[in-house]
Phi, psi and omega in degrees: 000133183290135178296149180287139178287164179288165177294144181299146173050079176306151183299316179251104182300131175247158175302149189219131180241140170257123184235123176266159186062039192261006185279340185197175175057220185294327179294318177292317178300323178294317180298317180291325179293316177296322176298320176297336179268005174097016181263145167274156192227134160260125181251131178231138176188175183272343184259103187299318184293314178293324180297314179298321180297318178295320181296322177299323179292324178294315181296329177294343178270002177089013178249159177276148184219140174235120180259123181230102177304125187211137166263109187291347176286349180260117179301318182294319180294321180292320177299317178295320178303309181295318180297319180290324179295314178292322178298324182285313188251352177090329179199169174232120184267337178213130173254123179247105179273091184254342183303134179188154176229163181239147172223131177239125177163160180298153180297328179299328183259010179262115184284163175298326176297321177297315180302313183295318180295318181293313181290326177301322181273306189288324181252302181297331175302316178290318178301315180301314182293317180297315179300319181288327186266335189306318179301322180292316179300318180294325176292324177291326183075018179195169180128171183230143170238117179240118176264137180262108182266231180187157173297341172286001173254006176235347178208148182286147179233138183294142177060027178222038184302312181296316180298311181295326173304313181295323184278326173296320178295322176296324177296314179295323175299313183298310185296317181290316180296327177302313179300322184286323190260344179306316177296344178267004178085011181255126181271131177236119181225172179220138178245127181250099173287160165270222174284133183249127178275083180219228178266030187308314186296334180297326185255356181279151177237142180233133179234156177195176180293334178225165175299324180295316179297319177298316178298322178296322179297318181294319180293322178296320177294322178299320177293323179297319181299340179271357182290152181288343185268356181287156180276155175259160178304323180295331177296320180290318178303314181294323178294319178293321176301312181295325177298327178278306187294324183253007179051045177284147186258327184211112184235123172259129186268130171069205183299343176302334179299326180293315181298316184291325179287322174299319179296322178297317185279318187227069187299317183294314182295315181298315183289328175296317182293322177297315179298316179298320184292337181260003176289140180254000000 
């Protein structure tokens, strides 16, 4: 049963963040981190039970929480989410576009349905929330929009064409929107995680020429998630917090920063090395 939302318009307004993909992983860690910093939270995700459980953890930290089951790929659901969030808390001080999914596989084996599902969540999800909230932010003359991208939005990755397309587009959206909104007092930033050791595999999709090849990709990813160099959800949460609190514009989290910087300086060499490392 969904937990009851707080009463509308608290007597003493507190900063308030709307976080998508907040039921688990980095999104949930971000909600709890912001709550520890004194923020009230609207949590959005597609899984109602997990969402309510995360909201209860926010309330246990002494902050107010509103859980709104939402598919960010749906314009209507996102519009309702933003309207309910503003009605409950009066304003939104930070929008954290964290909802995202991953797909690994050759472009030849990526169906149009795969493309649409990936872009609907990773790109259109952010466009929907920004479009719905932007008039309110402009009226406020302040606030933050933080998009959660990926190191795959700063460098190409083999057999991840669809995923990188969605994340490169999110990077372009962020950088262009920043130029437009900075004079209006609105901060726009992006946080690029590397591989995150969380519930990643639950939302990831794997494709190949055969079922065996797709399964091999999944097993390879599972092994990667056990590596000591992968980021933890709390690492992403802290990076997102700093992006808001310190108005940072572009943050690469953890060891992925080494890869993206090498790619910036030596793109041909870096991409050759990545390709060779993944040859079987």
